[in-house]
C-alpha positions as CSV (number, residue, x, y, z in Angstrom):
1,X,109.3,188.9,114.2
2,X,112.3,187.4,112.7
3,X,112.6,183.7,112.6
4,X,115.6,183.6,114.8
5,X,113.8,185.4,117.5
6,X,110.5,183.6,117.5
7,X,109.3,180.1,118.1
8,X,106.1,178.5,116.9
9,X,104.5,175.7,118.7
10,X,102.2,173.3,116.8
11,X,101.0,171.0,119.6
12,X,97.4,171.6,120.6
13,X,97.5,172.2,124.3
14,X,94.3,172.9,126.4
15,X,95.4,176.5,127.4
16,X,93.0,179.0,128.8
17,X,95.0,182.2,129.4
18,X,92.5,184.1,131.4
19,X,91.5,181.2,133.7
20,X,95.0,179.8,134.5
21,X,98.2,181.5,133.5
22,X,100.5,178.7,134.8
23,X,101.0,177.1,131.4
24,X,101.9,180.4,129.7
25,X,104.4,181.2,132.5
26,X,105.9,177.8,132.1
27,X,106.4,178.4,128.4
28,X,107.8,181.8,129.2
29,X,110.4,180.3,131.5
30,X,111.2,177.2,129.5
31,X,112.0,179.4,126.4
32,X,113.3,182.5,128.1
33,X,110.9,184.8,126.6
34,X,108.9,187.9,127.8
35,X,106.4,188.3,125.0
36,X,103.9,185.6,124.1
37,X,101.3,185.6,121.3
38,X,98.6,183.0,121.7
39,X,96.0,182.2,119.1
40,X,92.9,180.1,119.8
41,X,89.4,179.4,118.4
42,X,86.6,177.7,120.3
43,X,82.9,177.9,120.4
44,X,82.8,180.5,123.3
45,X,85.5,182.8,121.8
46,X,86.0,182.2,118.1
47,X,89.1,183.5,116.3
48,X,91.0,185.2,119.2
49,X,94.6,186.4,119.5
50,X,95.9,187.0,123.0
51,X,99.1,189.1,123.6
52,X,100.9,188.4,126.8
53,X,103.7,190.3,128.5
54,X,105.8,188.8,131.3
55,X,108.5,190.0,133.7
56,X,110.6,187.7,135.7
57,X,108.5,184.9,134.3
58,X,105.4,186.2,135.9
59,X,102.4,187.5,133.9
60,X,102.1,191.3,133.8
61,X,99.2,191.9,131.5
62,X,97.2,190.2,128.6
63,X,95.2,191.7,125.8
64,X,92.7,189.5,123.9
65,X,91.6,190.5,120.4
66,X,88.8,189.0,118.4
67,X,89.1,188.6,114.6
68,X,86.0,189.3,112.6
69,X,85.6,186.4,110.1
70,X,83.8,188.4,107.5
71,X,86.4,191.2,107.2
72,X,89.5,189.1,107.8
73,X,92.0,188.8,104.8
74,X,94.6,186.3,104.5
75,X,98.1,187.1,103.0
76,X,97.0,185.2,99.8
77,X,94.2,187.7,99.2
78,X,96.6,190.6,98.8
79,X,98.1,191.6,95.5
80,X,101.7,191.1,96.7
81,X,102.5,188.2,98.9
82,X,105.9,189.4,99.8
83,X,106.4,191.7,102.7
84,X,109.1,194.4,102.0
85,X,112.1,194.6,104.2
86,X,111.8,197.3,106.8
87,X,108.0,197.3,107.0
88,X,106.7,197.9,110.5
89,X,103.5,196.2,111.8
90,X,100.4,198.2,112.2
91,X,97.3,197.5,114.3
92,X,94.1,199.2,113.6
93,X,91.3,199.3,116.2
94,X,88.2,200.2,114.5
95,X,84.8,200.0,116.3
96,X,82.6,201.7,118.8
97,X,84.2,202.8,122.1
98,X,82.8,201.0,125.1
């Protein structure tokens, strides 16, 4: 996302997206946004990213992804640290089907 179209919050709030969505809907309404990306890490669910989609400031759907700590690579581990202009994001879902 471009910097002008995204906001990053640094304050650690006790948010549990699948238990209570009121805090995420509040952030959606306050910032007038329809897409929310929430990252968290705790003992029960370590290293998770939650994608949230809202309509009319009500939660439509949420997807939670878990990052594997052994195979995760940060941007500093790549040969080039700069991302070329025009590159589109890619998500790869590798694993066994449930």
